[in-house]
Gaussian input, Z-matrix of N, CA and C with variables (Angstrom, degrees):
# hf/3-21g

backbone

0 1
 N
 C     1     B1
 C     2     B2     1     A1
 N     3     B3     2     A2     1     D1
 C     4     B4     3     A3     2     D2
 C     5     B5     4     A4     3     D3
 N     6     B6     5     A5     4     D4
 C     7     B7     6     A6     5     D5
 C     8     B8     7     A7     6     D6
 N     9     B9     8     A8     7     D7
 C    10    B10     9     A9     8     D8
 C    11    B11    10    A10     9     D9
 N    12    B12    11    A11    10    D10
 C    13    B13    12    A12    11    D11
 C    14    B14    13    A13    12    D12
 N    15    B15    14    A14    13    D13
 C    16    B16    15    A15    14    D14
 C    17    B17    16    A16    15    D15
 N    18    B18    17    A17    16    D16
 C    19    B19    18    A18    17    D17
 C    20    B20    19    A19    18    D18
 N    21    B21    20    A20    19    D19
 C    22    B22    21    A21    20    D20
 C    23    B23    22    A22    21    D21
 N    24    B24    23    A23    22    D22
 C    25    B25    24    A24    23    D23
 C    26    B26    25    A25    24    D24
 N    27    B27    26    A26    25    D25
 C    28    B28    27    A27    26    D26
 C    29    B29    28    A28    27    D27
 N    30    B30    29    A29    28    D28
 C    31    B31    30    A30    29    D29
 C    32    B32    31    A31    30    D30
 N    33    B33    32    A32    31    D31
 C    34    B34    33    A33    32    D32
 C    35    B35    34    A34    33    D33
 N    36    B36    35    A35    34    D34
 C    37    B37    36    A36    35    D35
 C    38    B38    37    A37    36    D36
 N    39    B39    38    A38    37    D37
 C    40    B40    39    A39    38    D38
 C    41    B41    40    A40    39    D39
 N    42    B42    41    A41    40    D40
 C    43    B43    42    A42    41    D41
 C    44    B44    43    A43    42    D42
 N    45    B45    44    A44    43    D43
 C    46    B46    45    A45    44    D44
 C    47    B47    46    A46    45    D45
 N    48    B48    47    A47    46    D46
 C    49    B49    48    A48    47    D47
 C    50    B50    49    A49    48    D48
 N    51    B51    50    A50    49    D49
 C    52    B52    51    A51    50    D50
 C    53    B53    52    A52    51    D51
 N    54    B54    53    A53    52    D52
 C    55    B55    54    A54    53    D53
 C    56    B56    55    A55    54    D54
 N    57    B57    56    A56    55    D55
 C    58    B58    57    A57    56    D56
 C    59    B59    58    A58    57    D57
 N    60    B60    59    A59    58    D58
 C    61    B61    60    A60    59    D59
 C    62    B62    61    A61    60    D60
 N    63    B63    62    A62    61    D61
 C    64    B64    63    A63    62    D62
 C    65    B65    64    A64    63    D63
 N    66    B66    65    A65    64    D64
 C    67    B67    66    A66    65    D65
 C    68    B68    67    A67    66    D66
 N    69    B69    68    A68    67    D67
 C    70    B70    69    A69    68    D68
 C    71    B71    70    A70    69    D69
 N    72    B72    71    A71    70    D70
 C    73    B73    72    A72    71    D71
 C    74    B74    73    A73    72    D72
 N    75    B75    74    A74    73    D73
 C    76    B76    75    A75    74    D74
 C    77    B77    76    A76    75    D75
 N    78    B78    77    A77    76    D76
 C    79    B79    78    A78    77    D77
 C    80    B80    79    A79    78    D78
 N    81    B81    80    A80    79    D79
 C    82    B82    81    A81    80    D80
 C    83    B83    82    A82    81    D81
 N    84    B84    83    A83    82    D82
 C    85    B85    84    A84    83    D83
 C    86    B86    85    A85    84    D84
 N    87    B87    86    A86    85    D85
 C    88    B88    87    A87    86    D86
 C    89    B89    88    A88    87    D87
 N    90    B90    89    A89    88    D88
 C    91    B91    90    A90    89    D89
 C    92    B92    91    A91    90    D90
 N    93    B93    92    A92    91    D91
 C    94    B94    93    A93    92    D92
 C    95    B95    94    A94    93    D93
 N    96    B96    95    A95    94    D94
 C    97    B97    96    A96    95    D95
 C    98    B98    97    A97    96    D96
 N    99    B99    98    A98    97    D97
 C   100   B100    99    A99    98    D98
 C   101   B101   100   A100    99    D99
 N   102   B102   101   A101   100   D100
 C   103   B103   102   A102   101   D101
 C   104   B104   103   A103   102   D102
 N   105   B105   104   A104   103   D103
 C   106   B106   105   A105   104   D104
 C   107   B107   106   A106   105   D105
 N   108   B108   107   A107   106   D106
 C   109   B109   108   A108   107   D107
 C   110   B110   109   A109   108   D108
 N   111   B111   110   A110   109   D109
 C   112   B112   111   A111   110   D110
 C   113   B113   112   A112   111   D111
 N   114   B114   113   A113   112   D112
 C   115   B115   114   A114   113   D113
 C   116   B116   115   A115   114   D114
 N   117   B117   116   A116   115   D115
 C   118   B118   117   A117   116   D116
 C   119   B119   118   A118   117   D117
 N   120   B120   119   A119   118   D118
 C   121   B121   120   A120   119   D119
 C   122   B122   121   A121   120   D120
 N   123   B123   122   A122   121   D121
 C   124   B124   123   A123   122   D122
 C   125   B125   124   A124   123   D123
 N   126   B126   125   A125   124   D124
 C   127   B127   126   A126   125   D125
 C   128   B128   127   A127   126   D126
 N   129   B129   128   A128   127   D127
 C   130   B130   129   A129   128   D128
 C   131   B131   130   A130   129   D129
 N   132   B132   131   A131   130   D130
 C   133   B133   132   A132   131   D131
 C   134   B134   133   A133   132   D132
 N   135   B135   134   A134   133   D133
 C   136   B136   135   A135   134   D134
 C   137   B137   136   A136   135   D135
 N   138   B138   137   A137   136   D136
 C   139   B139   138   A138   137   D137
 C   140   B140   139   A139   138   D138
 N   141   B141   140   A140   139   D139
 C   142   B142   141   A141   140   D140
 C   143   B143   142   A142   141   D141
 N   144   B144   143   A143   142   D142
 C   145   B145   144   A144   143   D143
 C   146   B146   145   A145   144   D144
 N   147   B147   146   A146   145   D145
 C   148   B148   147   A147   146   D146
 C   149   B149   148   A148   147   D147
 N   150   B150   149   A149   148   D148
 C   151   B151   150   A150   149   D149
 C   152   B152   151   A151   150   D150
 N   153   B153   152   A152   151   D151
 C   154   B154   153   A153   152   D152
 C   155   B155   154   A154   153   D153
 N   156   B156   155   A155   154   D154
 C   157   B157   156   A156   155   D155
 C   158   B158   157   A157   156   D156
 N   159   B159   158   A158   157   D157
 C   160   B160   159   A159   158   D158
 C   161   B161   160   A160   159   D159
 N   162   B162   161   A161   160   D160
 C   163   B163   162   A162   161   D161
 C   164   B164   163   A163   162   D162
 N   165   B165   164   A164   163   D163
 C   166   B166   165   A165   164   D164
 C   167   B167   166   A166   165   D165
 N   168   B168   167   A167   166   D166
 C   169   B169   168   A168   167   D167
 C   170   B170   169   A169   168   D168
 N   171   B171   170   A170   169   D169
 C   172   B172   171   A171   170   D170
 C   173   B173   172   A172   171   D171
 N   174   B174   173   A173   172   D172
 C   175   B175   174   A174   173   D173
 C   176   B176   175   A175   174   D174
 N   177   B177   176   A176   175   D175
 C   178   B178   177   A177   176   D176
 C   179   B179   178   A178   177   D177

   B1=1.4410
   B2=1.5266
   B3=1.3241
   B4=1.4648
   B5=1.5263
   B6=1.3102
   B7=1.4654
   B8=1.5259
   B9=1.3166
   B10=1.4674
   B11=1.5244
   B12=1.3205
   B13=1.4675
   B14=1.5321
   B15=1.3221
   B16=1.4637
   B17=1.5336
   B18=1.3275
   B19=1.4569
   B20=1.5251
   B21=1.3197
   B22=1.4613
   B23=1.5217
   B24=1.3105
   B25=1.4623
   B26=1.5270
   B27=1.3230
   B28=1.4730
   B29=1.5246
   B30=1.3171
   B31=1.4671
   B32=1.5271
   B33=1.3402
   B34=1.4542
   B35=1.5175
   B36=1.3055
   B37=1.4692
   B38=1.5242
   B39=1.3175
   B40=1.4551
   B41=1.5225
   B42=1.3279
   B43=1.4628
   B44=1.5193
   B45=1.3288
   B46=1.4615
   B47=1.5235
   B48=1.3167
   B49=1.4603
   B50=1.5318
   B51=1.3158
   B52=1.4665
   B53=1.5314
   B54=1.3136
   B55=1.4627
   B56=1.5305
   B57=1.3326
   B58=1.4648
   B59=1.5256
   B60=1.3241
   B61=1.4618
   B62=1.5259
   B63=1.3039
   B64=1.4664
   B65=1.5262
   B66=1.3159
   B67=1.4606
   B68=1.5191
   B69=1.3252
   B70=1.4622
   B71=1.5205
   B72=1.3156
   B73=1.4605
   B74=1.5278
   B75=1.3172
   B76=1.4590
   B77=1.5163
   B78=1.3247
   B79=1.4543
   B80=1.5143
   B81=1.3255
   B82=1.4604
   B83=1.5345
   B84=1.3380
   B85=1.4709
   B86=1.5154
   B87=1.3192
   B88=1.4665
   B89=1.5271
   B90=1.3321
   B91=1.4629
   B92=1.5209
   B93=1.3191
   B94=1.4625
   B95=1.5155
   B96=1.3073
   B97=1.4587
   B98=1.5219
   B99=1.3254
   B100=1.4622
   B101=1.5312
   B102=1.3480
   B103=1.4694
   B104=1.5275
   B105=1.3229
   B106=1.4615
   B107=1.5269
   B108=1.3085
   B109=1.4668
   B110=1.5187
   B111=1.3176
   B112=1.4645
   B113=1.5266
   B114=1.3293
   B115=1.4747
   B116=1.5251
   B117=1.3107
   B118=1.4738
   B119=1.5264
   B120=1.3093
   B121=1.4660
   B122=1.5285
   B123=1.3134
   B124=1.4652
   B125=1.5253
   B126=1.3098
   B127=1.4626
   B128=1.5263
   B129=1.3198
   B130=1.4687
   B131=1.5237
   B132=1.3331
   B133=1.4663
   B134=1.5234
   B135=1.3112
   B136=1.4597
   B137=1.5318
   B138=1.3117
   B139=1.4639
   B140=1.5266
   B141=1.3226
   B142=1.4592
   B143=1.5278
   B144=1.3291
   B145=1.4677
   B146=1.5234
   B147=1.3383
   B148=1.4632
   B149=1.5219
   B150=1.3345
   B151=1.4650
   B152=1.5321
   B153=1.3213
   B154=1.4654
   B155=1.5305
   B156=1.3243
   B157=1.4574
   B158=1.5248
   B159=1.3182
   B160=1.4616
   B161=1.5258
   B162=1.3257
   B163=1.4576
   B164=1.5252
   B165=1.3369
   B166=1.4639
   B167=1.5164
   B168=1.3246
   B169=1.4773
   B170=1.5251
   B171=1.3230
   B172=1.4694
   B173=1.5187
   B174=1.3213
   B175=1.4658
   B176=1.5081
   B177=1.3182
   B178=1.4565
   B179=1.4905
   A1=110.64
   A2=116.26
   A3=120.05
   A4=110.85
   A5=116.71
   A6=120.47
   A7=110.68
   A8=117.00
   A9=120.99
   A10=110.31
   A11=116.89
   A12=120.22
   A13=111.32
   A14=116.70
   A15=120.87
   A16=110.55
   A17=116.83
   A18=120.78
   A19=110.17
   A20=117.10
   A21=121.44
   A22=110.99
   A23=117.33
   A24=121.56
   A25=110.91
   A26=116.86
   A27=121.43
   A28=112.50
   A29=116.99
   A30=121.90
   A31=114.11
   A32=116.71
   A33=119.93
   A34=113.59
   A35=116.73
   A36=122.24
   A37=107.78
   A38=116.46
   A39=120.40
   A40=110.83
   A41=116.23
   A42=120.48
   A43=106.61
   A44=116.51
   A45=122.82
   A46=109.32
   A47=116.33
   A48=120.90
   A49=109.65
   A50=116.51
   A51=122.54
   A52=112.66
   A53=118.01
   A54=121.40
   A55=113.72
   A56=117.19
   A57=120.17
   A58=111.08
   A59=115.24
   A60=121.78
   A61=107.27
   A62=116.33
   A63=122.98
   A64=107.25
   A65=116.56
   A66=120.61
   A67=108.91
   A68=115.41
   A69=122.38
   A70=108.55
   A71=116.71
   A72=121.46
   A73=111.77
   A74=116.70
   A75=120.97
   A76=114.08
   A77=117.90
   A78=121.28
   A79=111.93
   A80=117.55
   A81=121.66
   A82=112.17
   A83=114.32
   A84=121.73
   A85=106.81
   A86=116.40
   A87=121.17
   A88=109.00
   A89=115.52
   A90=121.93
   A91=112.35
   A92=117.82
   A93=120.19
   A94=112.02
   A95=117.24
   A96=121.86
   A97=110.61
   A98=116.31
   A99=121.25
   A100=111.29
   A101=116.14
   A102=121.20
   A103=109.78
   A104=116.90
   A105=120.85
   A106=110.78
   A107=117.04
   A108=121.02
   A109=111.36
   A110=117.51
   A111=121.15
   A112=110.37
   A113=116.77
   A114=120.47
   A115=110.94
   A116=115.77
   A117=119.51
   A118=112.05
   A119=117.17
   A120=121.37
   A121=113.53
   A122=117.66
   A123=121.20
   A124=112.38
   A125=117.75
   A126=121.22
   A127=112.13
   A128=116.97
   A129=120.57
   A130=113.42
   A131=117.42
   A132=120.20
   A133=110.08
   A134=115.79
   A135=121.02
   A136=108.59
   A137=116.01
   A138=121.57
   A139=111.55
   A140=117.49
   A141=119.15
   A142=111.69
   A143=117.25
   A144=121.03
   A145=109.90
   A146=117.36
   A147=121.39
   A148=110.00
   A149=117.26
   A150=120.73
   A151=111.32
   A152=116.91
   A153=120.65
   A154=110.55
   A155=117.36
   A156=120.58
   A157=110.93
   A158=117.36
   A159=120.35
   A160=111.18
   A161=117.07
   A162=121.71
   A163=111.22
   A164=116.98
   A165=122.24
   A166=111.81
   A167=116.29
   A168=123.36
   A169=112.28
   A170=115.54
   A171=121.38
   A172=109.92
   A173=116.45
   A174=122.27
   A175=107.65
   A176=117.45
   A177=122.14
   A178=109.33
   D1=-35.19
   D2=179.27
   D3=-63.01
   D4=-38.13
   D5=178.71
   D6=-66.84
   D7=-39.14
   D8=177.55
   D9=-64.14
   D10=-42.69
   D11=178.03
   D12=-63.95
   D13=-41.90
   D14=179.79
   D15=-63.78
   D16=-43.91
   D17=179.04
   D18=-62.67
   D19=-45.80
   D20=-179.89
   D21=-62.34
   D22=-39.41
   D23=179.47
   D24=-62.26
   D25=-41.99
   D26=-178.59
   D27=-77.40
   D28=-40.96
   D29=-172.09
   D30=-98.36
   D31=-20.93
   D32=-177.82
   D33=76.00
   D34=12.18
   D35=-178.93
   D36=-153.63
   D37=171.82
   D38=177.96
   D39=-126.12
   D40=24.41
   D41=174.24
   D42=-83.40
   D43=107.84
   D44=-170.98
   D45=-117.73
   D46=134.22
   D47=175.77
   D48=-64.12
   D49=146.64
   D50=-176.38
   D51=-53.16
   D52=-37.64
   D53=-175.89
   D54=-99.70
   D55=12.91
   D56=-178.13
   D57=-67.02
   D58=135.94
   D59=176.03
   D60=-119.13
   D61=122.41
   D62=177.97
   D63=-97.97
   D64=130.27
   D65=-179.22
   D66=-100.55
   D67=120.23
   D68=176.81
   D69=-113.70
   D70=178.19
   D71=179.14
   D72=-55.93
   D73=-35.34
   D74=-178.96
   D75=-79.62
   D76=-4.92
   D77=-179.90
   D78=121.86
   D79=-169.59
   D80=-177.38
   D81=-74.80
   D82=142.87
   D83=177.40
   D84=-126.23
   D85=127.20
   D86=178.42
   D87=-78.34
   D88=75.29
   D89=-173.65
   D90=-64.40
   D91=-41.05
   D92=179.77
   D93=-58.56
   D94=-42.81
   D95=178.24
   D96=-67.49
   D97=-41.20
   D98=-179.62
   D99=-61.89
   D100=-43.63
   D101=178.53
   D102=-64.64
   D103=-43.47
   D104=179.14
   D105=-59.76
   D106=-44.72
   D107=178.07
   D108=-63.60
   D109=-40.72
   D110=179.41
   D111=-61.72
   D112=-40.46
   D113=178.83
   D114=-61.92
   D115=-44.58
   D116=-178.86
   D117=-68.40
   D118=-29.22
   D119=-173.45
   D120=-107.95
   D121=20.67
   D122=-174.77
   D123=-51.32
   D124=-42.97
   D125=-176.80
   D126=-63.93
   D127=-24.13
   D128=-178.20
   D129=-99.39
   D130=-5.97
   D131=179.57
   D132=-73.16
   D133=150.95
   D134=175.24
   D135=-64.33
   D136=146.90
   D137=-177.13
   D138=-58.91
   D139=-37.61
   D140=179.73
   D141=-67.72
   D142=-31.97
   D143=177.16
   D144=-68.45
   D145=-42.54
   D146=178.20
   D147=-62.30
   D148=-43.94
   D149=178.45
   D150=-62.32
   D151=-41.09
   D152=179.92
   D153=-64.12
   D154=-41.37
   D155=178.14
   D156=-70.14
   D157=-37.79
   D158=175.91
   D159=-61.09
   D160=-37.56
   D161=179.16
   D162=-64.77
   D163=-22.60
   D164=176.88
   D165=-95.17
   D166=13.29
   D167=178.98
   D168=63.49
   D169=43.00
   D170=177.68
   D171=-60.52
   D172=133.10
   D173=174.65
   D174=-95.08
   D175=105.60
   D176=-178.55
   D177=-81.19

């Protein structure tokens, strides 16, 4: 989630390429893959996670 927030802060959007890697203090995060998985699994995500992604203008 931190990588998604960082990307949104820099880009102003959450449209992420499938192979995008976001680099945080802890190292590289495969954000594109993470977003893709979240889209496929929306029905199984916790409600607070869905709300957090919606707040970042997630395109489901």
